[in-house]
Backbone as JSON, one array per atom type, in Angstrom:
{
  "sequence": "ALKGLEERLSDSLGERSALTTVDTVTSVLADGTTTTGLISYMAIYIGFVLVIACAAILAIQQLSNASDSAGSYRTLSELGCSERLIFGSLRAQVAIALGLAHSLCAISVLNELVSAFGYSDALDGMTLGLVLFALVYGGYLALTYRMAHGIVRSAVRTTRRAL",
  "N": [[0.83, -1.19, 0.0], [1.98, 1.21, 0.74], [3.92, 1.45, -1.2], [2.38, 1.82, -3.5], [1.26, 4.3, -2.9], [3.52, 5.93, -2.94], [4.14, 5.75, -5.65], [1.88, 6.94, -6.85], [2.12, 9.52, -5.78], [4.59, 10.3, -6.88], [3.89, 10.27, -9.57], [2.02, 12.35, -9.64], [3.57, 14.5, -8.86], [5.43, 14.73, -10.81], [8.64, 15.22, -12.05], [9.79, 15.77, -9.63], [10.75, 14.27, -6.56], [8.86, 12.18, -4.4], [8.35, 12.64, -1.01], [7.96, 10.73, 1.69], [6.96, 9.97, 4.97], [6.7, 7.77, 7.7], [5.11, 7.61, 10.7], [4.87, 6.26, 13.91], [2.3, 5.73, 16.34], [3.36, 5.85, 18.88], [5.76, 7.31, 18.49], [4.74, 9.78, 17.7], [3.31, 10.53, 19.97], [5.46, 10.69, 21.78], [6.93, 12.79, 20.65], [5.08, 14.87, 20.96], [4.87, 14.96, 23.76], [7.47, 15.71, 24.43], [7.62, 18.25, 23.24], [5.57, 19.57, 24.65], [6.63, 19.43, 27.23], [8.94, 21.0, 26.92], [7.85, 23.5, 26.25], [6.38, 23.97, 28.58], [8.46, 24.11, 30.49], [9.84, 26.4, 29.56], [7.81, 28.32, 29.88], [7.45, 28.28, 32.66], [9.99, 29.1, 33.5], [10.23, 31.7, 32.31], [8.01, 32.89, 33.52], [8.8, 32.8, 36.23], [11.05, 34.46, 36.19], [9.81, 36.86, 35.49], [8.18, 37.22, 37.75], [10.11, 37.65, 39.73], [11.27, 39.99, 38.7], [9.04, 41.75, 38.79], [8.58, 41.77, 41.55], [10.95, 42.96, 42.44], [10.75, 45.49, 41.24], [8.41, 46.46, 42.48], [9.34, 46.47, 45.11], [11.34, 48.43, 45.01], [9.72, 50.6, 44.4], [8.16, 50.76, 46.74], [10.14, 51.33, 48.62], [10.94, 53.8, 47.69], [8.57, 55.23, 48.13], [8.51, 55.1, 50.94], [10.76, 56.58, 51.54], [10.01, 59.05, 50.48], [7.85, 59.57, 52.14], [8.97, 59.98, 54.58], [9.04, 62.47, 55.83], [6.35, 62.79, 56.51], [6.01, 60.72, 58.37], [7.76, 61.67, 60.27], [6.4, 63.97, 61.06], [4.13, 62.78, 62.2], [5.37, 61.59, 64.38], [6.23, 63.88, 65.74], [3.79, 64.87, 66.51], [3.15, 63.18, 68.51], [2.53, 60.51, 68.09], [2.86, 57.06, 68.67], [5.77, 54.92, 68.2], [5.1, 52.33, 67.67], [2.54, 52.49, 66.45], [3.23, 53.98, 64.18], [5.03, 52.26, 62.84], [3.33, 50.13, 62.47], [1.55, 51.2, 60.65], [3.29, 51.54, 58.49], [3.95, 48.84, 58.04], [1.46, 47.8, 57.27], [1.03, 49.27, 54.93], [3.15, 48.42, 53.25], [2.7, 45.64, 53.2], [0.13, 45.44, 52.1], [0.36, 46.75, 49.61], [2.62, 45.53, 48.36], [2.54, 42.75, 48.88], [-0.18, 41.52, 49.16], [-1.91, 42.72, 47.14], [-0.51, 42.39, 44.66], [-0.02, 39.63, 44.65], [-2.62, 38.55, 44.59], [-3.45, 39.48, 42.08], [-1.57, 38.19, 40.41], [-2.09, 35.46, 40.93], [-4.76, 35.24, 40.11], [-4.54, 35.79, 37.36], [-2.86, 33.69, 36.61], [-4.53, 31.52, 37.2], [-6.6, 31.94, 35.33], [-5.14, 31.62, 32.97], [-4.35, 28.94, 33.16], [-6.85, 27.67, 33.22], [-7.69, 28.34, 30.69], [-6.31, 26.61, 29.07], [-7.63, 24.33, 29.63], [-7.21, 22.91, 31.98], [-8.7, 22.34, 34.73], [-8.26, 21.51, 37.36], [-5.68, 22.22, 37.92], [-4.38, 23.63, 39.91], [-3.99, 21.89, 42.0], [-1.8, 20.36, 41.24], [0.16, 22.25, 41.19], [1.34, 22.89, 43.58], [3.99, 22.92, 44.6], [5.12, 24.93, 42.99], [3.58, 27.14, 43.78], [4.32, 27.31, 46.47], [7.05, 27.9, 46.2], [6.81, 30.34, 44.86], [5.54, 31.82, 46.9], [7.58, 31.81, 48.83], [9.69, 33.24, 47.56], [8.42, 35.68, 47.01], [7.61, 36.34, 49.59], [10.11, 36.66, 50.77], [11.05, 38.94, 49.4], [9.11, 40.72, 50.33], [9.61, 40.76, 53.13], [12.26, 41.73, 53.16], [11.92, 44.22, 51.9], [10.22, 45.47, 53.76], [11.93, 45.57, 56.01], [13.95, 47.3, 55.09], [12.47, 49.64, 54.51], [11.54, 50.11, 57.06], [13.91, 50.81, 58.34], [14.44, 53.26, 57.05], [12.24, 54.84, 57.87], [12.55, 54.62, 60.64], [14.94, 56.02, 61.09], [14.09, 58.6, 60.44], [12.1, 59.03, 62.38], [13.51, 58.73, 64.77], [15.34, 60.85, 64.64], [13.61, 62.93, 65.02], [12.65, 62.43, 67.61], [14.98, 62.81, 69.08], [15.4, 65.52, 68.66], [13.33, 66.65, 70.04]],
  "CA": [[0.0, 0.0, 0.0], [2.88, 2.34, 0.8], [4.59, 1.52, -2.51], [1.4, 2.39, -4.43], [1.13, 5.71, -2.54], [4.71, 6.62, -3.45], [4.02, 5.83, -7.11], [0.87, 7.95, -7.18], [2.67, 10.83, -5.47], [5.62, 10.65, -7.87], [3.21, 10.58, -10.82], [1.38, 13.66, -9.55], [4.59, 15.53, -8.69], [6.26, 14.81, -12.01], [10.04, 14.87, -11.86], [10.17, 15.91, -8.21], [10.57, 13.01, -5.84], [7.89, 12.22, -3.31], [8.95, 12.39, 0.29], [6.94, 10.23, 2.6], [7.45, 9.46, 6.25], [5.74, 6.99, 8.45], [5.28, 7.77, 12.13], [4.02, 5.41, 14.73], [1.56, 6.44, 17.38], [4.28, 6.06, 20.0], [6.69, 8.4, 18.19], [3.98, 11.03, 17.68], [3.06, 10.88, 21.36], [6.73, 11.1, 22.38], [7.24, 14.14, 20.15], [4.14, 15.79, 21.6], [5.24, 15.09, 25.17], [8.71, 16.48, 24.49], [7.28, 19.63, 22.94], [4.81, 20.08, 25.78], [7.57, 19.61, 28.34], [9.81, 22.13, 26.61], [7.03, 24.71, 26.36], [6.08, 24.15, 30.01], [9.69, 24.56, 31.15], [10.08, 27.79, 29.17], [6.78, 29.17, 30.49], [7.75, 28.38, 34.08], [11.2, 29.91, 33.63], [9.9, 33.09, 31.99], [7.12, 33.36, 34.58], [9.56, 33.01, 37.46], [11.87, 35.66, 35.98], [8.9, 38.0, 35.56], [7.77, 37.4, 39.15], [11.23, 38.28, 40.44], [11.38, 41.37, 38.21], [7.93, 42.53, 39.35], [8.81, 41.94, 42.99], [12.03, 43.94, 42.61], [10.22, 46.81, 40.89], [7.51, 46.88, 43.55], [10.14, 46.76, 46.3], [11.95, 49.74, 44.79], [8.64, 51.59, 44.49], [7.79, 50.9, 48.15], [11.24, 52.03, 49.3], [10.85, 55.19, 47.26], [7.44, 55.81, 48.87], [8.91, 55.26, 52.34], [11.7, 57.7, 51.59], [9.23, 60.27, 50.25], [6.93, 59.76, 53.26], [9.71, 60.13, 55.84], [8.59, 63.71, 56.46], [5.02, 62.56, 57.12], [6.22, 59.93, 59.58], [8.39, 62.57, 61.23], [5.31, 64.81, 61.58], [3.34, 61.94, 63.12], [6.16, 61.44, 65.6], [6.19, 65.16, 66.45], [2.45, 65.02, 67.08], [3.03, 62.29, 69.66], [2.14, 59.16, 67.7], [3.86, 56.09, 69.13], [6.51, 54.21, 67.15], [4.34, 51.11, 67.37], [1.51, 52.84, 65.47], [3.89, 54.4, 62.94], [5.55, 51.09, 62.13], [2.16, 49.35, 62.07], [1.08, 51.83, 59.41], [4.25, 51.18, 57.44], [3.81, 47.41, 57.76], [0.23, 47.61, 56.51], [1.23, 49.85, 53.61], [4.03, 47.54, 52.46], [2.07, 44.33, 53.03], [-1.01, 45.51, 51.17], [0.8, 47.11, 48.26], [3.58, 44.6, 47.77], [2.17, 41.35, 49.02], [-1.55, 41.09, 48.92], [-2.47, 43.16, 45.86], [0.16, 41.77, 43.51], [-0.23, 38.18, 44.7], [-3.97, 38.25, 44.11], [-3.47, 39.69, 40.62], [-0.78, 37.15, 39.75], [-2.76, 34.17, 41.05], [-5.96, 35.23, 39.27], [-4.11, 35.67, 35.96], [-2.36, 32.33, 36.46], [-5.68, 30.62, 37.19], [-7.26, 32.12, 34.04], [-4.29, 31.03, 31.95], [-4.42, 27.49, 33.29], [-8.18, 27.2, 32.82], [-7.82, 28.51, 29.24], [-5.78, 25.4, 28.46], [-8.52, 23.23, 29.95], [-6.83, 22.22, 33.2], [-9.48, 22.97, 35.8], [-7.7, 21.15, 38.65], [-4.23, 22.37, 37.81], [-3.81, 24.18, 41.14], [-3.58, 20.77, 42.84], [-0.48, 19.94, 40.82], [1.09, 23.37, 41.22], [1.61, 23.22, 44.97], [5.4, 23.28, 44.74], [5.31, 26.24, 42.35], [2.98, 28.18, 44.63], [5.16, 27.45, 47.66], [8.25, 28.62, 45.77], [6.36, 31.71, 44.6], [5.32, 32.46, 48.2], [8.87, 32.02, 49.49], [10.41, 34.33, 46.89], [7.69, 36.92, 47.23], [7.7, 36.63, 51.02], [11.45, 37.19, 51.02], [11.06, 40.32, 48.94], [8.25, 41.48, 51.24], [10.33, 40.96, 54.39], [13.42, 42.6, 52.91], [11.42, 45.57, 51.64], [9.75, 46.05, 55.01], [13.09, 45.88, 56.86], [14.63, 48.48, 54.56], [11.58, 50.79, 54.73], [11.55, 50.31, 58.51], [15.14, 51.55, 58.63], [14.27, 54.63, 56.58], [11.29, 55.52, 58.74], [13.12, 54.68, 61.98], [15.92, 57.12, 61.17], [13.33, 59.87, 60.44], [11.41, 59.15, 63.66], [14.5, 58.88, 65.83], [15.89, 62.21, 64.62], [12.57, 63.8, 65.59], [12.62, 62.19, 69.07], [16.17, 63.45, 69.66], [15.26, 66.98, 68.59], [12.36, 67.08, 71.05]],
  "C": [[0.87, 1.25, 0.0], [3.58, 2.55, -0.54], [3.65, 2.17, -3.53], [1.21, 3.88, -4.16], [2.31, 6.5, -3.07], [4.63, 6.77, -4.97], [3.01, 6.9, -7.52], [1.38, 9.36, -6.9], [3.72, 11.24, -6.49], [5.0, 10.95, -9.22], [2.61, 11.99, -10.78], [2.41, 14.78, -9.4], [5.48, 15.67, -9.91], [7.68, 14.37, -11.7], [10.5, 15.0, -10.41], [9.9, 14.6, -7.49], [9.57, 13.21, -4.71], [8.6, 11.85, -2.02], [7.84, 11.96, 1.23], [7.62, 9.76, 3.87], [6.32, 8.72, 6.93], [6.07, 7.15, 9.92], [4.35, 6.81, 12.86], [3.32, 6.27, 15.76], [2.48, 6.77, 18.55], [5.23, 7.22, 19.72], [5.97, 9.75, 18.16], [3.69, 11.47, 19.11], [4.33, 11.34, 22.07], [7.12, 12.49, 21.92], [6.34, 15.18, 20.81], [4.48, 16.03, 23.06], [6.5, 15.93, 25.32], [8.44, 17.95, 24.23], [6.52, 20.27, 24.09], [5.72, 20.34, 26.97], [8.47, 20.81, 28.14], [9.05, 23.45, 26.77], [6.71, 24.99, 27.82], [7.3, 24.67, 30.77], [9.96, 26.02, 30.83], [9.07, 28.73, 29.82], [7.05, 29.35, 31.98], [8.96, 29.27, 34.31], [10.91, 31.39, 33.39], [8.98, 33.67, 33.06], [7.86, 33.65, 35.86], [10.44, 34.25, 37.35], [10.99, 36.9, 36.07], [8.42, 38.26, 36.98], [8.88, 38.09, 39.93], [11.39, 39.73, 40.0], [10.27, 42.25, 38.77], [8.12, 42.77, 40.83], [9.89, 42.98, 43.23], [11.53, 45.35, 42.29], [9.29, 47.32, 41.97], [8.26, 47.21, 44.83], [10.8, 48.13, 46.18], [10.9, 50.84, 44.92], [8.25, 51.82, 45.95], [8.89, 51.62, 48.94], [11.25, 53.51, 48.92], [9.71, 55.9, 47.99], [7.81, 56.04, 50.34], [9.87, 56.43, 52.49], [10.96, 59.03, 51.4], [8.32, 60.6, 51.44], [7.64, 59.95, 54.6], [9.29, 61.39, 56.57], [7.24, 63.54, 57.14], [5.15, 61.74, 58.39], [6.88, 60.77, 60.67], [7.33, 63.47, 61.87], [4.43, 64.02, 62.54], [4.07, 61.77, 64.44], [6.13, 62.72, 66.42], [4.85, 65.4, 67.11], [2.2, 64.07, 68.24], [2.58, 60.89, 69.33], [3.24, 58.18, 68.11], [4.55, 55.41, 67.95], [5.77, 52.95, 66.73], [3.27, 51.38, 66.3], [2.13, 53.25, 64.13], [4.37, 53.2, 62.15], [4.44, 50.14, 61.73], [1.57, 49.88, 60.77], [1.99, 51.47, 58.25], [4.11, 49.72, 57.04], [2.56, 47.14, 56.92], [0.37, 48.13, 55.08], [2.06, 48.92, 52.72], [3.35, 46.21, 52.19], [0.93, 44.38, 52.03], [-0.52, 45.78, 49.76], [1.65, 46.02, 47.63], [3.07, 43.17, 47.78], [0.8, 40.99, 48.51], [-2.05, 41.46, 47.52], [-1.83, 42.45, 44.68], [-0.03, 40.27, 43.49], [-1.61, 37.81, 44.18], [-4.07, 38.43, 42.6], [-2.75, 38.56, 39.91], [-1.5, 35.81, 39.8], [-4.02, 34.13, 40.19], [-5.6, 35.1, 37.79], [-3.61, 34.26, 35.68], [-3.52, 31.35, 36.37], [-6.45, 30.73, 35.86], [-6.47, 31.46, 32.91], [-4.38, 29.51, 31.97], [-5.78, 26.97, 32.85], [-8.41, 27.4, 31.32], [-7.29, 27.3, 28.48], [-6.59, 24.16, 28.82], [-8.15, 22.44, 31.19], [-7.55, 22.87, 34.37], [-8.91, 22.66, 37.18], [-6.19, 21.29, 38.66], [-3.6, 22.92, 39.08], [-3.38, 23.07, 42.09], [-2.16, 20.33, 42.5], [0.57, 21.03, 40.89], [1.47, 23.78, 42.64], [3.06, 23.66, 45.16], [5.68, 24.65, 44.14], [4.75, 27.37, 43.19], [3.78, 28.39, 45.91], [6.43, 28.22, 47.32], [7.94, 30.08, 45.5], [6.18, 32.46, 45.92], [6.63, 32.72, 48.93], [9.64, 33.19, 48.87], [9.72, 35.66, 47.17], [7.71, 37.32, 48.7], [9.06, 37.19, 51.41], [11.58, 38.63, 50.59], [10.24, 41.21, 49.87], [8.99, 41.78, 52.54], [11.51, 41.9, 54.22], [12.98, 44.04, 52.67], [10.95, 46.23, 52.93], [10.92, 46.43, 55.91], [13.81, 47.15, 56.4], [13.77, 49.74, 54.76], [11.51, 51.13, 56.21], [12.78, 51.12, 58.92], [15.04, 53.01, 58.21], [13.38, 55.42, 57.52], [11.86, 55.66, 60.15], [14.11, 55.83, 62.11], [15.2, 58.48, 61.18], [12.66, 60.09, 61.79], [12.4, 59.41, 64.78], [15.12, 60.28, 65.83], [14.89, 63.2, 65.2], [12.54, 63.65, 67.1], [13.82, 62.85, 69.74], [16.04, 64.96, 69.69], [14.3, 67.5, 69.66], [12.99, 66.9, 72.4]]
}
């Protein structure tokens, strides 16, 4: 049957030779699995790089806000606000802006992307990825808060010394 197909193809193509390949079901499935694995690896890698880049940009933005707001925190200190309340305000500002808001956006986009490919229960298999995401993002959150805390602390302490 294959020989007859080659003859018919060569007749219809004229002088050009007919190129035929035969693939087994196993080889087609192996090729598909390899391609899917490669695409998945690239998507995870690019996604992780983007998460780190977004976290770094948001951390820089929060540190810039803390530096710009140092005068406001100094004024709160002059008005008699306790350091506990000032740092609680800073912690809430950093946690909401950096942690909660961006994480919710990222997880909702990720869930939409996964459901677009037809994997409705994909979050069950992504536990390790979510834990890694939380660790990296949590590290950025903690580091950003510590640095912003230092900025605000120096502004508050200079006010306390002046009084």
